Chimera marker file (.cmm) of the C-alpha trace (Angstrom):
<marker_set name="trace">
<marker id="1" x="24.710" y="-3.964" z="-15.836" r="1" g="1" b="0" radius="0.5"/>
<marker id="2" x="22.623" y="-1.389" z="-16.337" r="1" g="1" b="0" radius="0.5"/>
<marker id="3" x="20.877" y="-2.276" z="-13.507" r="1" g="1" b="0" radius="0.5"/>
<marker id="4" x="23.654" y="-2.227" z="-11.433" r="1" g="1" b="0" radius="0.5"/>
<marker id="5" x="24.410" y="1.420" z="-12.839" r="1" g="1" b="0" radius="0.5"/>
<marker id="6" x="21.283" y="2.594" z="-12.286" r="1" g="1" b="0" radius="0.5"/>
<marker id="7" x="21.451" y="2.069" z="-9.027" r="1" g="1" b="0" radius="0.5"/>
<marker id="8" x="24.843" y="3.703" z="-8.011" r="1" g="1" b="0" radius="0.5"/>
<marker id="9" x="23.447" y="6.823" z="-10.987" r="1" g="1" b="0" radius="0.5"/>
<marker id="10" x="19.840" y="6.650" z="-9.679" r="1" g="1" b="0" radius="0.5"/>
<marker id="11" x="18.326" y="9.944" z="-10.677" r="1" g="1" b="0" radius="0.5"/>
<marker id="12" x="21.218" y="11.717" z="-11.998" r="1" g="1" b="0" radius="0.5"/>
<marker id="13" x="20.457" y="10.883" z="-15.592" r="1" g="1" b="0" radius="0.5"/>
<marker id="14" x="17.544" y="11.151" z="-18.209" r="1" g="1" b="0" radius="0.5"/>
<marker id="15" x="17.385" y="7.857" z="-20.937" r="1" g="1" b="0" radius="0.5"/>
<marker id="16" x="20.081" y="9.448" z="-23.666" r="1" g="1" b="0" radius="0.5"/>
<marker id="17" x="22.158" y="10.482" z="-20.906" r="1" g="1" b="0" radius="0.5"/>
<marker id="18" x="22.315" y="7.190" z="-19.025" r="1" g="1" b="0" radius="0.5"/>
<marker id="19" x="22.722" y="4.349" z="-22.205" r="1" g="1" b="0" radius="0.5"/>
<marker id="20" x="25.909" y="7.459" z="-23.287" r="1" g="1" b="0" radius="0.5"/>
<marker id="21" x="28.096" y="7.247" z="-20.042" r="1" g="1" b="0" radius="0.5"/>
<marker id="22" x="27.204" y="3.367" z="-19.433" r="1" g="1" b="0" radius="0.5"/>
<marker id="23" x="31.245" y="2.173" z="-19.150" r="1" g="1" b="0" radius="0.5"/>
<marker id="24" x="30.214" y="-0.826" z="-21.907" r="1" g="1" b="0" radius="0.5"/>
<marker id="25" x="28.497" y="0.523" z="-25.880" r="1" g="1" b="0" radius="0.5"/>
<marker id="26" x="25.159" y="-1.306" z="-26.631" r="1" g="1" b="0" radius="0.5"/>
<marker id="27" x="22.286" y="-0.920" z="-28.788" r="1" g="1" b="0" radius="0.5"/>
<marker id="28" x="19.763" y="1.176" z="-28.107" r="1" g="1" b="0" radius="0.5"/>
<marker id="29" x="17.223" y="-1.178" z="-28.907" r="1" g="1" b="0" radius="0.5"/>
<marker id="30" x="19.183" y="-3.258" z="-26.273" r="1" g="1" b="0" radius="0.5"/>
<marker id="31" x="19.120" y="-1.125" z="-23.925" r="1" g="1" b="0" radius="0.5"/>
<marker id="32" x="15.773" y="0.470" z="-24.195" r="1" g="1" b="0" radius="0.5"/>
<marker id="33" x="14.212" y="-2.962" z="-24.168" r="1" g="1" b="0" radius="0.5"/>
<marker id="34" x="16.073" y="-3.515" z="-20.573" r="1" g="1" b="0" radius="0.5"/>
<marker id="35" x="14.304" y="0.172" z="-19.288" r="1" g="1" b="0" radius="0.5"/>
<marker id="36" x="11.009" y="-1.308" z="-20.824" r="1" g="1" b="0" radius="0.5"/>
<marker id="37" x="11.987" y="-4.795" z="-18.265" r="1" g="1" b="0" radius="0.5"/>
<marker id="38" x="12.454" y="-2.846" z="-14.729" r="1" g="1" b="0" radius="0.5"/>
<marker id="39" x="9.666" y="0.248" z="-15.323" r="1" g="1" b="0" radius="0.5"/>
<marker id="40" x="7.371" y="-3.364" z="-15.746" r="1" g="1" b="0" radius="0.5"/>
<marker id="41" x="8.952" y="-4.779" z="-12.564" r="1" g="1" b="0" radius="0.5"/>
<marker id="42" x="8.596" y="-1.545" z="-10.865" r="1" g="1" b="0" radius="0.5"/>
<marker id="43" x="12.722" y="-1.541" z="-10.061" r="1" g="1" b="0" radius="0.5"/>
<marker id="44" x="12.994" y="1.539" z="-11.691" r="1" g="1" b="0" radius="0.5"/>
<marker id="45" x="11.191" y="4.758" z="-12.337" r="1" g="1" b="0" radius="0.5"/>
<marker id="46" x="10.754" y="8.199" z="-14.042" r="1" g="1" b="0" radius="0.5"/>
<marker id="47" x="10.232" y="11.339" z="-12.263" r="1" g="1" b="0" radius="0.5"/>
<marker id="48" x="8.663" y="13.981" z="-13.944" r="1" g="1" b="0" radius="0.5"/>
<marker id="49" x="11.224" y="15.387" z="-16.315" r="1" g="1" b="0" radius="0.5"/>
<marker id="50" x="12.383" y="12.397" z="-17.381" r="1" g="1" b="0" radius="0.5"/>
<marker id="51" x="15.113" y="11.326" z="-14.720" r="1" g="1" b="0" radius="0.5"/>
<marker id="52" x="15.390" y="7.840" z="-14.367" r="1" g="1" b="0" radius="0.5"/>
<marker id="53" x="15.040" y="6.785" z="-10.606" r="1" g="1" b="0" radius="0.5"/>
<marker id="54" x="15.993" y="3.429" z="-8.451" r="1" g="1" b="0" radius="0.5"/>
<marker id="55" x="12.662" y="2.924" z="-6.757" r="1" g="1" b="0" radius="0.5"/>
<marker id="56" x="13.164" y="-1.070" z="-6.211" r="1" g="1" b="0" radius="0.5"/>
<marker id="57" x="14.153" y="-2.199" z="-2.220" r="1" g="1" b="0" radius="0.5"/>
<marker id="58" x="13.824" y="-5.769" z="-1.314" r="1" g="1" b="0" radius="0.5"/>
<marker id="59" x="14.771" y="-4.936" z="2.550" r="1" g="1" b="0" radius="0.5"/>
<marker id="60" x="12.133" y="-2.513" z="3.252" r="1" g="1" b="0" radius="0.5"/>
<marker id="61" x="9.822" y="-5.257" z="0.962" r="1" g="1" b="0" radius="0.5"/>
<marker id="62" x="11.355" y="-8.133" z="3.294" r="1" g="1" b="0" radius="0.5"/>
<marker id="63" x="10.144" y="-6.092" z="6.107" r="1" g="1" b="0" radius="0.5"/>
<marker id="64" x="6.237" y="-5.635" z="5.409" r="1" g="1" b="0" radius="0.5"/>
<marker id="65" x="5.709" y="-9.110" z="3.711" r="1" g="1" b="0" radius="0.5"/>
<marker id="66" x="5.643" y="-10.487" z="6.686" r="1" g="1" b="0" radius="0.5"/>
<marker id="67" x="3.065" y="-7.440" z="8.475" r="1" g="1" b="0" radius="0.5"/>
<marker id="68" x="-0.609" y="-8.801" z="8.938" r="1" g="1" b="0" radius="0.5"/>
<marker id="69" x="-1.708" y="-5.332" z="9.292" r="1" g="1" b="0" radius="0.5"/>
<marker id="70" x="-0.170" y="-5.193" z="5.756" r="1" g="1" b="0" radius="0.5"/>
<marker id="71" x="-2.568" y="-8.195" z="3.978" r="1" g="1" b="0" radius="0.5"/>
<marker id="72" x="-5.873" y="-8.154" z="2.209" r="1" g="1" b="0" radius="0.5"/>
<marker id="73" x="-7.644" y="-9.884" z="2.966" r="1" g="1" b="0" radius="0.5"/>
<link id1="1" id2="2" r="1" g="1" b="0" radius="0.2"/>
<link id1="2" id2="3" r="1" g="1" b="0" radius="0.2"/>
<link id1="3" id2="4" r="1" g="1" b="0" radius="0.2"/>
<link id1="4" id2="5" r="1" g="1" b="0" radius="0.2"/>
<link id1="5" id2="6" r="1" g="1" b="0" radius="0.2"/>
<link id1="6" id2="7" r="1" g="1" b="0" radius="0.2"/>
<link id1="7" id2="8" r="1" g="1" b="0" radius="0.2"/>
<link id1="8" id2="9" r="1" g="1" b="0" radius="0.2"/>
<link id1="9" id2="10" r="1" g="1" b="0" radius="0.2"/>
<link id1="10" id2="11" r="1" g="1" b="0" radius="0.2"/>
<link id1="11" id2="12" r="1" g="1" b="0" radius="0.2"/>
<link id1="12" id2="13" r="1" g="1" b="0" radius="0.2"/>
<link id1="13" id2="14" r="1" g="1" b="0" radius="0.2"/>
<link id1="14" id2="15" r="1" g="1" b="0" radius="0.2"/>
<link id1="15" id2="16" r="1" g="1" b="0" radius="0.2"/>
<link id1="16" id2="17" r="1" g="1" b="0" radius="0.2"/>
<link id1="17" id2="18" r="1" g="1" b="0" radius="0.2"/>
<link id1="18" id2="19" r="1" g="1" b="0" radius="0.2"/>
<link id1="19" id2="20" r="1" g="1" b="0" radius="0.2"/>
<link id1="20" id2="21" r="1" g="1" b="0" radius="0.2"/>
<link id1="21" id2="22" r="1" g="1" b="0" radius="0.2"/>
<link id1="22" id2="23" r="1" g="1" b="0" radius="0.2"/>
<link id1="23" id2="24" r="1" g="1" b="0" radius="0.2"/>
<link id1="24" id2="25" r="1" g="1" b="0" radius="0.2"/>
<link id1="25" id2="26" r="1" g="1" b="0" radius="0.2"/>
<link id1="26" id2="27" r="1" g="1" b="0" radius="0.2"/>
<link id1="27" id2="28" r="1" g="1" b="0" radius="0.2"/>
<link id1="28" id2="29" r="1" g="1" b="0" radius="0.2"/>
<link id1="29" id2="30" r="1" g="1" b="0" radius="0.2"/>
<link id1="30" id2="31" r="1" g="1" b="0" radius="0.2"/>
<link id1="31" id2="32" r="1" g="1" b="0" radius="0.2"/>
<link id1="32" id2="33" r="1" g="1" b="0" radius="0.2"/>
<link id1="33" id2="34" r="1" g="1" b="0" radius="0.2"/>
<link id1="34" id2="35" r="1" g="1" b="0" radius="0.2"/>
<link id1="35" id2="36" r="1" g="1" b="0" radius="0.2"/>
<link id1="36" id2="37" r="1" g="1" b="0" radius="0.2"/>
<link id1="37" id2="38" r="1" g="1" b="0" radius="0.2"/>
<link id1="38" id2="39" r="1" g="1" b="0" radius="0.2"/>
<link id1="39" id2="40" r="1" g="1" b="0" radius="0.2"/>
<link id1="40" id2="41" r="1" g="1" b="0" radius="0.2"/>
<link id1="41" id2="42" r="1" g="1" b="0" radius="0.2"/>
<link id1="42" id2="43" r="1" g="1" b="0" radius="0.2"/>
<link id1="43" id2="44" r="1" g="1" b="0" radius="0.2"/>
<link id1="44" id2="45" r="1" g="1" b="0" radius="0.2"/>
<link id1="45" id2="46" r="1" g="1" b="0" radius="0.2"/>
<link id1="46" id2="47" r="1" g="1" b="0" radius="0.2"/>
<link id1="47" id2="48" r="1" g="1" b="0" radius="0.2"/>
<link id1="48" id2="49" r="1" g="1" b="0" radius="0.2"/>
<link id1="49" id2="50" r="1" g="1" b="0" radius="0.2"/>
<link id1="50" id2="51" r="1" g="1" b="0" radius="0.2"/>
<link id1="51" id2="52" r="1" g="1" b="0" radius="0.2"/>
<link id1="52" id2="53" r="1" g="1" b="0" radius="0.2"/>
<link id1="53" id2="54" r="1" g="1" b="0" radius="0.2"/>
<link id1="54" id2="55" r="1" g="1" b="0" radius="0.2"/>
<link id1="55" id2="56" r="1" g="1" b="0" radius="0.2"/>
<link id1="56" id2="57" r="1" g="1" b="0" radius="0.2"/>
<link id1="57" id2="58" r="1" g="1" b="0" radius="0.2"/>
<link id1="58" id2="59" r="1" g="1" b="0" radius="0.2"/>
<link id1="59" id2="60" r="1" g="1" b="0" radius="0.2"/>
<link id1="60" id2="61" r="1" g="1" b="0" radius="0.2"/>
<link id1="61" id2="62" r="1" g="1" b="0" radius="0.2"/>
<link id1="62" id2="63" r="1" g="1" b="0" radius="0.2"/>
<link id1="63" id2="64" r="1" g="1" b="0" radius="0.2"/>
<link id1="64" id2="65" r="1" g="1" b="0" radius="0.2"/>
<link id1="65" id2="66" r="1" g="1" b="0" radius="0.2"/>
<link id1="66" id2="67" r="1" g="1" b="0" radius="0.2"/>
<link id1="67" id2="68" r="1" g="1" b="0" radius="0.2"/>
<link id1="68" id2="69" r="1" g="1" b="0" radius="0.2"/>
<link id1="69" id2="70" r="1" g="1" b="0" radius="0.2"/>
<link id1="70" id2="71" r="1" g="1" b="0" radius="0.2"/>
<link id1="71" id2="72" r="1" g="1" b="0" radius="0.2"/>
<link id1="72" id2="73" r="1" g="1" b="0" radius="0.2"/>
</marker_set>
């Protein structure tokens, strides 16, 4: 639920406002753990003003994954 909401509203909310805008309520501690996991996995990022932004792009990864010139040798 949180991932889908962030994906749809990328860059619209800061952390606290995002938690308050979720369609279903959840404990803030659980929300923080989800956000930390998404940050560590590279799915989301926080911009310089604190807004939560979706950065995961599987299509771009799949496209560039096969390129030999981008491989680490």
